[in-house]
C-alpha positions as YAML, in Angstrom:
chain: A
units: angstrom
residues:
- id: 1
  name: MET
  ca: [137.40, 108.10, 90.01]
- id: 2
  name: GLY
  ca: [134.78, 110.85, 90.22]
- id: 3
  name: ARG
  ca: [131.40, 110.51, 91.87]
- id: 4
  name: VAL
  ca: [129.17, 107.74, 90.56]
- id: 5
  name: PHE
  ca: [125.41, 107.45, 90.24]
- id: 6
  name: ASN
  ca: [124.38, 105.31, 93.21]
- id: 7
  name: PHE
  ca: [121.16, 103.38, 92.52]
- id: 8
  name: GLY
  ca: [121.42, 101.47, 95.81]
- id: 9
  name: ALA
  ca: [118.28, 101.08, 97.92]
- id: 10
  name: GLY
  ca: [119.95, 102.43, 101.05]
- id: 11
  name: PRO
  ca: [122.20, 103.89, 102.17]
- id: 12
  name: SER
  ca: [121.46, 105.77, 99.02]
- id: 13
  name: MET
  ca: [122.63, 108.73, 97.02]
- id: 14
  name: MET
  ca: [122.50, 112.14, 98.70]
- id: 15
  name: PRO
  ca: [122.40, 115.52, 96.92]
- id: 16
  name: LEU
  ca: [125.83, 116.94, 96.22]
- id: 17
  name: PRO
  ca: [124.93, 120.39, 97.66]
- id: 18
  name: VAL
  ca: [123.99, 118.71, 100.96]
- id: 19
  name: LEU
  ca: [127.26, 116.78, 101.10]
- id: 20
  name: GLU
  ca: [129.23, 119.91, 100.24]
- id: 21
  name: GLN
  ca: [127.53, 121.92, 103.01]
- id: 22
  name: ALA
  ca: [128.23, 119.14, 105.49]
- id: 23
  name: GLN
  ca: [131.84, 119.11, 104.32]
- id: 24
  name: ARG
  ca: [132.20, 122.88, 104.78]
- id: 25
  name: GLU
  ca: [130.74, 122.71, 108.29]
- id: 26
  name: LEU
  ca: [132.40, 119.49, 109.37]
- id: 27
  name: LEU
  ca: [135.33, 120.87, 111.36]
- id: 28
  name: ASP
  ca: [133.73, 124.00, 112.77]
- id: 29
  name: TYR
  ca: [129.96, 124.22, 112.95]
- id: 30
  name: LYS
  ca: [128.82, 127.86, 113.10]
- id: 31
  name: GLY
  ca: [131.94, 129.09, 114.88]
- id: 32
  name: SER
  ca: [131.64, 126.63, 117.75]
- id: 33
  name: GLY
  ca: [135.12, 125.21, 117.17]
- id: 34
  name: MET
  ca: [133.48, 121.76, 117.10]
- id: 35
  name: SER
  ca: [132.12, 119.39, 114.50]
- id: 36
  name: MET
  ca: [128.46, 118.43, 114.59]
- id: 37
  name: LEU
  ca: [129.90, 114.97, 115.23]
- id: 38
  name: GLU
  ca: [131.14, 116.29, 118.59]
- id: 39
  name: ILE
  ca: [128.39, 118.66, 119.69]
- id: 40
  name: SER
  ca: [126.25, 117.59, 122.66]
- id: 41
  name: HIS
  ca: [122.59, 116.89, 122.10]
- id: 42
  name: ARG
  ca: [121.98, 119.36, 124.98]
- id: 43
  name: ASN
  ca: [123.85, 122.12, 123.15]
- id: 44
  name: LYS
  ca: [121.70, 124.98, 121.84]
- id: 45
  name: LEU
  ca: [123.26, 124.54, 118.40]
- id: 46
  name: PHE
  ca: [121.87, 121.01, 118.16]
- id: 47
  name: GLU
  ca: [118.55, 122.02, 119.68]
- id: 48
  name: GLU
  ca: [118.25, 124.47, 116.80]
- id: 49
  name: VAL
  ca: [119.03, 121.75, 114.25]
- id: 50
  name: ASN
  ca: [116.57, 119.35, 115.89]
- id: 51
  name: ASP
  ca: [113.80, 121.96, 115.84]
- id: 52
  name: GLN
  ca: [114.58, 122.96, 112.24]
- id: 53
  name: ALA
  ca: [114.54, 119.37, 110.97]
- id: 54
  name: GLN
  ca: [111.13, 118.79, 112.54]
- id: 55
  name: GLU
  ca: [109.77, 122.08, 111.22]
- id: 56
  name: HIS
  ca: [111.08, 121.45, 107.68]
- id: 57
  name: ILE
  ca: [109.45, 118.02, 107.55]
- id: 58
  name: LYS
  ca: [106.17, 119.40, 108.87]
- id: 59
  name: ARG
  ca: [106.24, 122.20, 106.32]
- id: 60
  name: LEU
  ca: [106.91, 119.81, 103.45]
- id: 61
  name: LEU
  ca: [104.02, 117.54, 104.43]
- id: 62
  name: GLY
  ca: [101.64, 120.28, 105.55]
- id: 63
  name: MET
  ca: [101.49, 119.07, 109.16]
- id: 64
  name: ASP
  ca: [100.03, 121.29, 111.85]
- id: 65
  name: ASP
  ca: [100.71, 121.21, 115.59]
- id: 66
  name: SER
  ca: [98.52, 118.14, 116.04]
- id: 67
  name: TRP
  ca: [101.44, 116.12, 114.64]
- id: 68
  name: VAL
  ca: [104.79, 115.32, 116.22]
- id: 69
  name: VAL
  ca: [108.01, 114.40, 114.40]
- id: 70
  name: MET
  ca: [110.37, 112.10, 116.30]
- id: 71
  name: PHE
  ca: [113.90, 110.90, 115.61]
- id: 72
  name: MET
  ca: [114.94, 107.43, 116.74]
- id: 73
  name: GLY
  ca: [117.43, 104.66, 116.04]
- id: 74
  name: GLY
  ca: [116.91, 101.03, 115.15]
- id: 75
  name: GLY
  ca: [115.68, 101.55, 111.60]
- id: 76
  name: ALA
  ca: [112.24, 100.65, 110.32]
- id: 77
  name: SER
  ca: [112.89, 97.12, 111.59]
- id: 78
  name: LEU
  ca: [112.59, 98.30, 115.20]
- id: 79
  name: GLN
  ca: [109.27, 99.91, 114.30]
- id: 80
  name: PHE
  ca: [108.00, 96.46, 113.32]
- id: 81
  name: SER
  ca: [108.16, 95.68, 117.04]
- id: 82
  name: MET
  ca: [107.36, 99.09, 118.53]
- id: 83
  name: VAL
  ca: [104.08, 99.45, 116.64]
- id: 84
  name: PRO
  ca: [102.41, 96.32, 118.09]
- id: 85
  name: MET
  ca: [104.02, 96.83, 121.51]
- id: 86
  name: ASN
  ca: [102.40, 100.26, 121.72]
- id: 87
  name: PHE
  ca: [99.08, 99.75, 119.94]
- id: 88
  name: LEU
  ca: [98.18, 96.05, 119.83]
- id: 89
  name: THR
  ca: [96.35, 95.92, 123.16]
- id: 90
  name: PRO
  ca: [94.59, 92.85, 124.66]
- id: 91
  name: GLY
  ca: [91.32, 91.99, 122.96]
- id: 92
  name: LYS
  ca: [92.31, 93.80, 119.77]
- id: 93
  name: VAL
  ca: [93.45, 92.46, 116.38]
- id: 94
  name: ALA
  ca: [96.09, 94.06, 114.15]
- id: 95
  name: ALA
  ca: [95.52, 93.93, 110.38]
- id: 96
  name: TYR
  ca: [98.41, 93.62, 107.92]
- id: 97
  name: ALA
  ca: [98.50, 93.70, 104.12]
- id: 98
  name: ILE
  ca: [101.35, 91.52, 102.82]
- id: 99
  name: THR
  ca: [102.91, 93.07, 99.73]
- id: 100
  name: SER
  ca: [106.60, 92.85, 100.52]
- id: 101
  name: THR
  ca: [109.42, 91.04, 102.22]
- id: 102
  name: PHE
  ca: [109.23, 93.81, 104.80]
- id: 103
  name: SER
  ca: [105.47, 93.38, 105.29]
- id: 104
  name: GLU
  ca: [106.18, 89.76, 106.19]
- id: 105
  name: LYS
  ca: [108.85, 90.84, 108.68]
- id: 106
  name: ALA
  ca: [106.46, 93.35, 110.23]
- id: 107
  name: ILE
  ca: [103.63, 90.87, 110.85]
- id: 108
  name: LYS
  ca: [106.12, 88.31, 112.20]
- id: 109
  name: GLU
  ca: [107.01, 90.78, 114.97]
- id: 110
  name: ALA
  ca: [103.35, 91.57, 115.61]
- id: 111
  name: HIS
  ca: [102.60, 87.87, 116.16]
- id: 112
  name: LYS
  ca: [105.09, 87.94, 119.04]
- id: 113
  name: VAL
  ca: [103.02, 90.63, 120.78]
- id: 114
  name: GLY
  ca: [99.39, 89.71, 120.15]
- id: 115
  name: ASP
  ca: [96.75, 88.77, 117.60]
- id: 116
  name: ALA
  ca: [97.64, 89.86, 114.06]
- id: 117
  name: VAL
  ca: [96.01, 88.75, 110.80]
- id: 118
  name: GLU
  ca: [96.75, 89.01, 107.09]
- id: 119
  name: ILE
  ca: [93.83, 90.68, 105.41]
- id: 120
  name: TYR
  ca: [95.51, 90.72, 102.01]
- id: 121
  name: SER
  ca: [98.50, 89.06, 100.38]
- id: 122
  name: SER
  ca: [99.93, 89.10, 96.87]
- id: 123
  name: LYS
  ca: [102.37, 86.27, 97.64]
- id: 124
  name: ALA
  ca: [100.50, 83.89, 95.31]
- id: 125
  name: THR
  ca: [101.47, 86.07, 92.35]
- id: 126
  name: GLY
  ca: [104.99, 86.84, 93.57]
- id: 127
  name: LEU
  ca: [104.33, 90.05, 95.53]
- id: 128
  name: ASP
  ca: [103.70, 91.95, 92.33]
- id: 129
  name: ARG
  ca: [101.00, 94.44, 93.34]
- id: 130
  name: VAL
  ca: [99.43, 96.38, 96.18]
- id: 131
  name: PRO
  ca: [95.72, 95.99, 96.98]
- id: 132
  name: ARG
  ca: [92.93, 98.26, 95.90]
- id: 133
  name: PRO
  ca: [91.28, 99.98, 98.89]
- id: 134
  name: GLU
  ca: [88.14, 97.86, 98.58]
- id: 135
  name: GLU
  ca: [90.21, 94.68, 98.96]
- id: 136
  name: LEU
  ca: [91.20, 95.64, 102.50]
- id: 137
  name: VAL
  ca: [88.41, 94.33, 104.76]
- id: 138
  name: LEU
  ca: [89.22, 95.05, 108.40]
- id: 139
  name: PRO
  ca: [88.46, 92.53, 111.18]
- id: 140
  name: ASP
  ca: [86.30, 93.31, 114.18]
- id: 141
  name: ASN
  ca: [88.10, 94.98, 117.12]
- id: 142
  name: CYS
  ca: [90.84, 96.14, 114.78]
- id: 143
  name: ALA
  ca: [93.68, 97.87, 116.63]
- id: 144
  name: TYR
  ca: [95.22, 99.31, 113.45]
- id: 145
  name: LEU
  ca: [95.90, 98.60, 109.79]
- id: 146
  name: HIS
  ca: [99.58, 98.36, 108.86]
- id: 147
  name: LEU
  ca: [100.71, 98.87, 105.26]
- id: 148
  name: THR
  ca: [104.11, 98.97, 103.60]
- id: 149
  name: GLY
  ca: [103.68, 102.11, 101.53]
- id: 150
  name: ASN
  ca: [106.58, 101.49, 99.17]
- id: 151
  name: CYS
  ca: [107.83, 97.93, 98.82]
- id: 152
  name: THR
  ca: [111.53, 98.55, 98.29]
- id: 153
  name: ALA
  ca: [112.52, 94.99, 97.35]
- id: 154
  name: GLU
  ca: [109.64, 94.36, 94.98]
- id: 155
  name: GLY
  ca: [109.27, 97.83, 93.48]
- id: 156
  name: LEU
  ca: [105.65, 98.44, 94.49]
- id: 157
  name: GLU
  ca: [103.97, 101.60, 95.79]
- id: 158
  name: TYR
  ca: [100.55, 102.63, 97.09]
- id: 159
  name: PHE
  ca: [99.09, 105.57, 95.20]
- id: 160
  name: GLU
  ca: [95.68, 105.31, 96.88]
- id: 161
  name: TYR
  ca: [95.29, 104.64, 100.59]
- id: 162
  name: PRO
  ca: [92.08, 103.31, 102.14]
- id: 163
  name: ASP
  ca: [89.80, 105.36, 104.35]
- id: 164
  name: THR
  ca: [89.90, 103.28, 107.54]
- id: 165
  name: GLY
  ca: [87.43, 105.41, 109.51]
- id: 166
  name: ASP
  ca: [88.07, 105.09, 113.24]
- id: 167
  name: VAL
  ca: [90.74, 102.42, 112.75]
- id: 168
  name: PRO
  ca: [94.26, 103.93, 112.84]
- id: 169
  name: LEU
  ca: [96.29, 103.61, 109.65]
- id: 170
  name: ILE
  ca: [100.01, 103.01, 110.23]
- id: 171
  name: VAL
  ca: [102.35, 103.01, 107.24]
- id: 172
  name: ASP
  ca: [106.00, 102.18, 106.65]
- id: 173
  name: MET
  ca: [107.07, 104.84, 104.12]
- id: 174
  name: SER
  ca: [110.77, 104.14, 104.28]
- id: 175
  name: SER
  ca: [111.35, 104.52, 100.54]
- id: 176
  name: ASP
  ca: [108.77, 107.07, 99.45]
- id: 177
  name: ILE
  ca: [108.49, 109.55, 102.31]
- id: 178
  name: LEU
  ca: [108.85, 113.15, 101.08]
- id: 179
  name: SER
  ca: [108.83, 111.96, 97.46]
- id: 180
  name: ARG
  ca: [105.33, 113.38, 96.81]
- id: 181
  name: PRO
  ca: [102.46, 115.01, 98.74]
- id: 182
  name: ILE
  ca: [100.18, 112.73, 100.80]
- id: 183
  name: ASP
  ca: [96.71, 113.13, 102.29]
- id: 184
  name: LEU
  ca: [97.51, 113.36, 106.00]
- id: 185
  name: GLU
  ca: [93.88, 112.85, 107.00]
- id: 186
  name: ARG
  ca: [94.28, 109.13, 106.28]
- id: 187
  name: PHE
  ca: [97.15, 108.44, 108.68]
- id: 188
  name: SER
  ca: [97.75, 108.07, 112.40]
- id: 189
  name: LEU
  ca: [101.46, 107.16, 112.31]
- id: 190
  name: ILE
  ca: [104.09, 107.08, 109.56]
- id: 191
  name: TYR
  ca: [107.63, 105.78, 109.96]
- id: 192
  name: ASN
  ca: [110.69, 105.49, 107.77]
- id: 193
  name: GLY
  ca: [114.35, 104.68, 107.80]
- id: 194
  name: ALA
  ca: [115.98, 107.92, 106.68]
- id: 195
  name: GLN
  ca: [118.78, 106.26, 104.69]
- id: 196
  name: LYS
  ca: [116.66, 105.69, 101.63]
- id: 197
  name: ASN
  ca: [115.22, 109.09, 100.81]
- id: 198
  name: ILE
  ca: [115.78, 111.84, 103.38]
- id: 199
  name: GLY
  ca: [119.05, 111.25, 105.21]
- id: 200
  name: PRO
  ca: [121.78, 108.83, 106.26]
- id: 201
  name: ALA
  ca: [121.70, 105.42, 107.88]
- id: 202
  name: GLY
  ca: [121.21, 105.52, 111.64]
- id: 203
  name: VAL
  ca: [118.15, 107.77, 111.81]
- id: 204
  name: THR
  ca: [114.53, 106.64, 111.89]
- id: 205
  name: VAL
  ca: [111.89, 109.33, 111.42]
- id: 206
  name: VAL
  ca: [108.47, 108.75, 112.97]
- id: 207
  name: MET
  ca: [105.54, 111.12, 112.48]
- id: 208
  name: ALA
  ca: [102.36, 110.67, 114.47]
- id: 209
  name: ARG
  ca: [99.23, 112.38, 115.62]
- id: 210
  name: LYS
  ca: [99.81, 113.53, 119.18]
- id: 211
  name: ASP
  ca: [96.43, 112.30, 120.40]
- id: 212
  name: PHE
  ca: [97.15, 108.84, 118.93]
- id: 213
  name: LEU
  ca: [100.28, 108.51, 121.09]
- id: 214
  name: LYS
  ca: [98.66, 109.47, 124.39]
- id: 215
  name: GLY
  ca: [97.89, 106.80, 126.95]
- id: 216
  name: ARG
  ca: [100.56, 104.23, 126.20]
- id: 217
  name: ASP
  ca: [101.05, 101.42, 128.69]
- id: 218
  name: PRO
  ca: [103.39, 102.75, 131.43]
- id: 219
  name: GLN
  ca: [104.85, 99.24, 131.74]
- id: 220
  name: LEU
  ca: [106.38, 99.51, 128.27]
- id: 221
  name: PRO
  ca: [110.18, 99.71, 128.29]
- id: 222
  name: THR
  ca: [111.06, 103.40, 128.31]
- id: 223
  name: MET
  ca: [112.90, 103.41, 124.99]
- id: 224
  name: LEU
  ca: [110.17, 101.38, 123.27]
- id: 225
  name: ASN
  ca: [107.39, 103.80, 124.24]
- id: 226
  name: TYR
  ca: [106.52, 106.44, 121.64]
- id: 227
  name: GLU
  ca: [105.52, 108.89, 124.37]
- id: 228
  name: THR
  ca: [109.13, 108.95, 125.58]
- id: 229
  name: TYR
  ca: [110.22, 110.47, 122.29]
- id: 230
  name: ALA
  ca: [107.23, 112.77, 121.92]
- id: 231
  name: ASP
  ca: [107.50, 114.11, 125.48]
- id: 232
  name: HIS
  ca: [111.28, 114.66, 125.38]
- id: 233
  name: ASP
  ca: [111.71, 116.10, 121.89]
- id: 234
  name: SER
  ca: [113.59, 112.93, 120.84]
- id: 235
  name: THR
  ca: [116.35, 113.68, 123.36]
- id: 236
  name: TYR
  ca: [115.50, 111.46, 126.33]
- id: 237
  name: ASN
  ca: [118.82, 109.78, 125.51]
- id: 238
  name: THR
  ca: [121.52, 110.79, 123.03]
- id: 239
  name: PRO
  ca: [119.92, 110.72, 119.59]
- id: 240
  name: PRO
  ca: [121.82, 110.28, 116.28]
- id: 241
  name: VAL
  ca: [122.97, 113.90, 116.31]
- id: 242
  name: PHE
  ca: [124.92, 114.01, 113.04]
- id: 243
  name: GLY
  ca: [122.25, 112.03, 111.24]
- id: 244
  name: ILE
  ca: [119.52, 114.44, 112.34]
- id: 245
  name: TYR
  ca: [121.71, 117.31, 111.13]
- id: 246
  name: LEU
  ca: [121.84, 115.68, 107.68]
- id: 247
  name: VAL
  ca: [118.06, 115.11, 107.72]
- id: 248
  name: ASP
  ca: [117.75, 118.85, 108.40]
- id: 249
  name: LEU
  ca: [119.97, 119.65, 105.40]
- id: 250
  name: MET
  ca: [118.09, 117.18, 103.19]
- id: 251
  name: SER
  ca: [114.66, 118.54, 104.12]
- id: 252
  name: GLN
  ca: [115.88, 122.11, 103.53]
- id: 253
  name: TRP
  ca: [117.16, 120.99, 100.11]
- id: 254
  name: LEU
  ca: [113.71, 119.60, 99.29]
- id: 255
  name: LEU
  ca: [112.11, 122.90, 100.23]
- id: 256
  name: ASP
  ca: [114.63, 124.65, 97.98]
- id: 257
  name: GLN
  ca: [113.55, 122.40, 95.08]
- id: 258
  name: GLY
  ca: [110.08, 123.89, 95.34]
- id: 259
  name: GLY
  ca: [108.42, 121.53, 97.81]
- id: 260
  name: LEU
  ca: [106.84, 118.13, 97.30]
- id: 261
  name: GLU
  ca: [104.66, 119.09, 94.33]
- id: 262
  name: LYS
  ca: [107.79, 119.92, 92.33]
- id: 263
  name: VAL
  ca: [109.66, 116.92, 93.73]
- id: 264
  name: GLU
  ca: [106.80, 114.64, 92.64]
- id: 265
  name: GLN
  ca: [106.91, 116.03, 89.10]
- id: 266
  name: ASN
  ca: [110.64, 115.29, 88.92]
- id: 267
  name: ASN
  ca: [110.19, 111.79, 90.32]
- id: 268
  name: ILE
  ca: [107.39, 110.94, 87.87]
- id: 269
  name: ALA
  ca: [109.54, 112.11, 84.95]
- id: 270
  name: LYS
  ca: [112.52, 110.04, 86.11]
- id: 271
  name: ALA
  ca: [110.49, 106.88, 86.67]
- id: 272
  name: ARG
  ca: [108.69, 107.22, 83.34]
- id: 273
  name: LYS
  ca: [112.01, 107.16, 81.47]
- id: 274
  name: VAL
  ca: [112.99, 103.81, 82.96]
- id: 275
  name: TYR
  ca: [109.54, 102.20, 82.74]
- id: 276
  name: ASP
  ca: [109.15, 103.32, 79.12]
- id: 277
  name: LEU
  ca: [112.32, 101.45, 78.30]
- id: 278
  name: LEU
  ca: [111.11, 98.33, 80.14]
- id: 279
  name: ASP
  ca: [107.89, 98.47, 78.12]
- id: 280
  name: THR
  ca: [109.84, 98.89, 74.88]
- id: 281
  name: TYR
  ca: [111.77, 95.64, 75.41]
- id: 282
  name: PRO
  ca: [109.43, 93.54, 77.60]
- id: 283
  name: ASP
  ca: [110.95, 90.20, 76.55]
- id: 284
  name: PHE
  ca: [114.42, 91.34, 77.62]
- id: 285
  name: TYR
  ca: [113.77, 93.72, 80.55]
- id: 286
  name: ARG
  ca: [110.99, 91.98, 82.48]
- id: 287
  name: GLY
  ca: [109.44, 94.32, 85.03]
- id: 288
  name: HIS
  ca: [108.41, 92.75, 88.33]
- id: 289
  name: ALA
  ca: [105.56, 95.04, 89.42]
- id: 290
  name: ARG
  ca: [102.18, 95.28, 87.73]
- id: 291
  name: LYS
  ca: [101.80, 98.59, 85.98]
- id: 292
  name: ASP
  ca: [99.25, 100.05, 88.41]
- id: 293
  name: SER
  ca: [101.58, 99.32, 91.37]
- id: 294
  name: ARG
  ca: [104.89, 100.45, 89.92]
- id: 295
  name: SER
  ca: [107.00, 102.39, 92.41]
- id: 296
  name: LEU
  ca: [108.37, 105.81, 91.51]
- id: 297
  name: MET
  ca: [111.30, 105.09, 93.79]
- id: 298
  name: ASN
  ca: [112.41, 101.50, 93.11]
- id: 299
  name: VAL
  ca: [112.33, 100.06, 89.58]
- id: 300
  name: THR
  ca: [112.71, 96.27, 89.67]
- id: 301
  name: PHE
  ca: [113.18, 93.93, 86.72]
- id: 302
  name: ASN
  ca: [114.82, 90.75, 85.50]
- id: 303
  name: LEU
  ca: [116.80, 89.82, 82.42]
- id: 304
  name: PRO
  ca: [116.41, 86.55, 80.50]
- id: 305
  name: THR
  ca: [119.15, 84.76, 82.50]
- id: 306
  name: GLY
  ca: [121.01, 85.09, 85.77]
- id: 307
  name: ASP
  ca: [124.29, 85.31, 83.86]
- id: 308
  name: LEU
  ca: [123.01, 88.32, 81.93]
- id: 309
  name: GLU
  ca: [121.93, 89.97, 85.18]
- id: 310
  name: LYS
  ca: [125.39, 89.48, 86.66]
- id: 311
  name: LYS
  ca: [126.96, 90.91, 83.50]
- id: 312
  name: PHE
  ca: [124.54, 93.85, 83.55]
- id: 313
  name: VAL
  ca: [125.54, 94.80, 87.11]
- id: 314
  name: GLU
  ca: [129.29, 94.38, 86.48]
- id: 315
  name: GLU
  ca: [129.36, 96.40, 83.27]
- id: 316
  name: ALA
  ca: [127.14, 99.10, 84.76]
- id: 317
  name: GLY
  ca: [129.83, 99.70, 87.38]
- id: 318
  name: VAL
  ca: [132.34, 100.44, 84.61]
- id: 319
  name: HIS
  ca: [129.93, 103.14, 83.41]
- id: 320
  name: GLY
  ca: [129.73, 104.69, 86.90]
- id: 321
  name: LEU
  ca: [126.30, 103.19, 87.64]
- id: 322
  name: VAL
  ca: [126.42, 101.29, 90.94]
- id: 323
  name: GLY
  ca: [124.05, 99.62, 93.41]
- id: 324
  name: LEU
  ca: [121.89, 97.95, 90.75]
- id: 325
  name: LYS
  ca: [121.84, 94.41, 92.15]
- id: 326
  name: GLY
  ca: [118.35, 93.39, 93.24]
- id: 327
  name: HIS
  ca: [117.29, 92.54, 96.79]
- id: 328
  name: ARG
  ca: [118.57, 89.15, 97.93]
- id: 329
  name: SER
  ca: [115.00, 87.83, 98.29]
- id: 330
  name: LEU
  ca: [114.21, 88.41, 94.60]
- id: 331
  name: GLY
  ca: [117.46, 88.76, 92.71]
- id: 332
  name: GLY
  ca: [117.38, 90.53, 89.37]
- id: 333
  name: ILE
  ca: [117.99, 94.26, 89.03]
- id: 334
  name: ARG
  ca: [116.76, 97.16, 91.13]
- id: 335
  name: ALA
  ca: [117.30, 100.82, 90.33]
- id: 336
  name: SER
  ca: [116.42, 103.06, 93.27]
- id: 337
  name: ILE
  ca: [115.80, 106.55, 91.91]
- id: 338
  name: TYR
  ca: [115.12, 108.50, 95.07]
- id: 339
  name: ASN
  ca: [114.78, 112.27, 95.43]
- id: 340
  name: ALA
  ca: [118.54, 112.81, 95.25]
- id: 341
  name: MET
  ca: [119.02, 110.93, 91.97]
- id: 342
  name: PRO
  ca: [119.38, 113.62, 89.30]
- id: 343
  name: ALA
  ca: [117.74, 113.38, 85.88]
- id: 344
  name: GLU
  ca: [121.14, 112.94, 84.26]
- id: 345
  name: GLY
  ca: [121.73, 109.84, 86.37]
- id: 346
  name: VAL
  ca: [118.48, 108.30, 85.14]
- id: 347
  name: GLN
  ca: [119.36, 109.25, 81.56]
- id: 348
  name: ALA
  ca: [122.76, 107.58, 81.96]
- id: 349
  name: LEU
  ca: [121.03, 104.42, 83.17]
- id: 350
  name: VAL
  ca: [118.55, 104.39, 80.28]
- id: 351
  name: ASP
  ca: [121.34, 104.96, 77.75]
- id: 352
  name: TYR
  ca: [123.30, 102.09, 79.27]
- id: 353
  name: MET
  ca: [120.24, 99.80, 79.19]
- id: 354
  name: GLU
  ca: [119.72, 100.60, 75.50]
- id: 355
  name: GLU
  ca: [123.35, 99.77, 74.74]
- id: 356
  name: PHE
  ca: [123.26, 96.58, 76.82]
- id: 357
  name: TYR
  ca: [120.12, 95.43, 75.01]
- id: 358
  name: ARG
  ca: [121.67, 95.96, 71.57]
- id: 359
  name: LYS
  ca: [124.80, 94.01, 72.51]
- id: 360
  name: ASN
  ca: [123.09, 91.12, 74.33]
- id: 361
  name: ARG
  ca: [119.64, 90.54, 72.80]
...
């Protein structure tokens, strides 16, 4: 069987040119006689990769030297704990907007550290939208506002972030990072699991303002203190070397596509194809997200019955379309159409959905 179109939410599809470059360099990276899987994180060859990956990400997002890019392990789930451990200090309150299964997981970890409150929730309507900026009213003594920028399970995405003034804005952008330009002035810290949009599983990318990280509690465990990573160029311990190498290749690939403005245009065009089809057959393909909150990265929908959904996923696999089963918390169908998903993959999905509708309506 040839390569398939992988619509899985993560680990997700990676660009073929990136995989081919990694394949070419796998046994002997730049004449070293070693694979990047074997090279020490103290080796100059990896130091070059580490620096390049950070620089590529900064260039894509327009970050200056006031920002630091850090590579960690533990996924976004570890960040659910690290954020309050570092920034939810005594006497302060952390604010969370609940729009996702992952928002709920994040505030659960914050409750273990200190005082955290829900200032918005769309649970009553099935987690079907993100809030408008004016709906986010911050409490007194607010340590930070935490948002889930792209709700992978539910298929939601923020397209307008609030101006929080002096209150730091911290956002989990695991699914939408580097999918479009963002206004950096709004953010203090951004984190993401790389396996969805910019790399493989095993790497977490954290971007933060340097002045926001200064002054962490010295009693924090060393590996749970953001300053450890910022002060040691993410190499205090052995980082995920091969994963960072692939993040470097992925970010270079995005630059080669023309940067995030061009990437955004491609992502809008891909998402529009799928959403137009949902809107054409709304009684059969029932979209989960409200239209003003629809993610460009994760298209979620249901069919009239669970049996039809199971059939949809099984027959899609025969057509080389895999990873379409929805998140376990919601069921249904989810098509993740990240940066690496080519237009022809989206067209193949839409063609299949048209055929499936005709045969099963």
